[in-house]
C-alpha positions, 0 to 999 in steps of 0.5 A, a space after each residue: 406617492 407622486 404627491 410626496 415626490 416619490 416615484 410610483 413603480 411597479 416590480 415586475 419579475 423578468 419573463 425570460 429564459 435568463 430568468 428561469 430555473 429548474 427546481 429538481 426537488 419540485 420537478 417543475 420550471 420556475 421563475 427566478 428573482 431577477 425583477 424589472 422596475 417600471 416606473 412612472 416619472 421615467 419618459 421611457 416606461 410611463 406609458 407602460 406604467 399607465 397601461 399596467 394600472 389601467 388593465 389592473 383597473 379593469 381586472 378589479 372591475 370584473 372581479 368587484 362585478 362577478 363578471 369575467 371577460 376574455 383577453 380580447 375583450 379587456 383589451 377593448 375595455 381598456 382601449 380609449 383616446 386620452 382626453 385632450 390628445 390624439 394618444 390611444 392607450 393601446 394601439 392593438 391587442 399585442 400591447 395589452 396581452 403582455 401587460 395581462 402576464 405582467 399583472 399575473 407574475 407581479 401579484 402571483 396570481 393566474 389571470 383566470 383568478 383576475 376574471 380573464 379568460 382565453 377561447 376554449 381549447 380541448 375536450 374530455 370524455 370518460 367516467 367523471 362527473 363534475 359541476 361546471 358553474 352549477 351545472 352537473 355534468 357526466 362526461 361520459 354522456 356528452 355526445 360525440 364532442 365530449 366535454 369542452 374544457 373551459 379557460 377558467 377551471 378553477 375550483 370556484 368554477 368547477 367541482 368534481 362530483 364522482 369519478 370512477 376512472 383509474 387514469 387519464 390519457 392525454 392525446 395531442 390532437 383532436 383528431 386522435 382523441 375521436 378515434 379513442 372517443 369513437 372506439 370508447 376507449 375511456 369505457 373499456 379501460 375506465 379512464 378519461 381521455 382528453 386532448 389539448 388541440 396541440 400544445 394544451 391551452 392553460 385551461 386544459 393543463 390546469 385541469 389535468 393538474 387538478 385531476 391528478 392532485 385531487 382525483 389522484 389520477 396517474 397521467 400518461 401522454 400520447 404525442 407525436 414522435 417528433 420534437 414538437 411532441 416532445 416540447 408538448 410533453 415538456 410543458 405538461 410535465 415540467 411547465 413552459 418557459 413563458 409561463 414559468 411563473 404558473 408552473 407550480 399550479 399547471 405542471 404534472 411532474 408525474 406525467 408519463 410518455 407513452 409514445 410515440 416512441 423512435 423505437 416504435 418503428 421497429 418495435 411495431 413492424 411499421 411500413 416505410 410509408 409512415 416515415 416523415 423525413 426530419 428537416 434542419 429545424 427538427 434536428 435543431 429543435 431535437 438537440 435544443 430540447 436535449 440540452 434542457 435541464 430536465 431531459 439532459 440528465 435522463 438517459 432514456 430521454 437521451 436514448 430516445 432523441 438520438 435514435 430519432 435523429 439516427 433514424 432520420 425521420 418523425 412519425 405521427 400518432 396516426 402512423 399507427 393506424 396504417 396497420 388497421 383503423 383500431 390498432 391504435 386503441 385496441 393494440 398499441 396503447 394497451 400494449 404501452 400501458 402494460 409494459 412499464 419498460 417502455 415508458 419514458 420518466 
């Protein structure tokens, strides 16, 4: 193109809240139509244009060689001093990471499909046997740590061989997950238990979506009773604003919020010891979440958030253990699973 005196350009969809909308039919967040043009002959855009092509070439090399690399490794593969200058292609990783996301959205591919991965985060256990990179693994016999969910979980890497689970219970933290694993909740209730170490990484979210779709397993979510817990649920169910372009492959619109609910303090006769006072940021965040389009018109969620604000406090999942070490796994969650009137969404 440059030889024909045409300005080489890359069209990158705008990754911003202003270019995100909620699809009522599919029930997930999706990217809008706005795009930004990244031009080679534009002095202010030339460096970013070349960085994009450089990272793209490294991803192409990984695919051709059938190798994978971490986002950190892609940074080092791409970083060098331009011949004849003192200019570096990248000064630090904060420059290269957004370029990888730009590539994803520009060519409509997951970074995992480009053979780029992030660090593993999340574990699961239960009656499912899968094949991971050619190795057959029984997730009911993986020891106290369970199966460590990798960053790349696509069908060419992970296949489901056998599953007798009836549902998936996803919890927020590994400490809570360990309580369920030690109490063998997955065995008693014939389910898969998983956690994402807080907001689940892309690999965990993608695997939840695959198990829901391919194994036909309902997904129940157990999170802290605070704005962060509500947000994590929103991300699992509808997708995240930052990764709106991948929601259709990660979100689980049928996911159900089991708790912890703002009404559980009275319902479960909890003591004052479990209360954690809401601060100004909690209150501000709760009001923001209540105004999300996917929550704004849902009466149960509006009632839930209003109750938390009226309570003036939040609660962690671990609060249930204050009643008894096995109350969470032996009474609370079984009660929630049985009583559909307590489900949100």
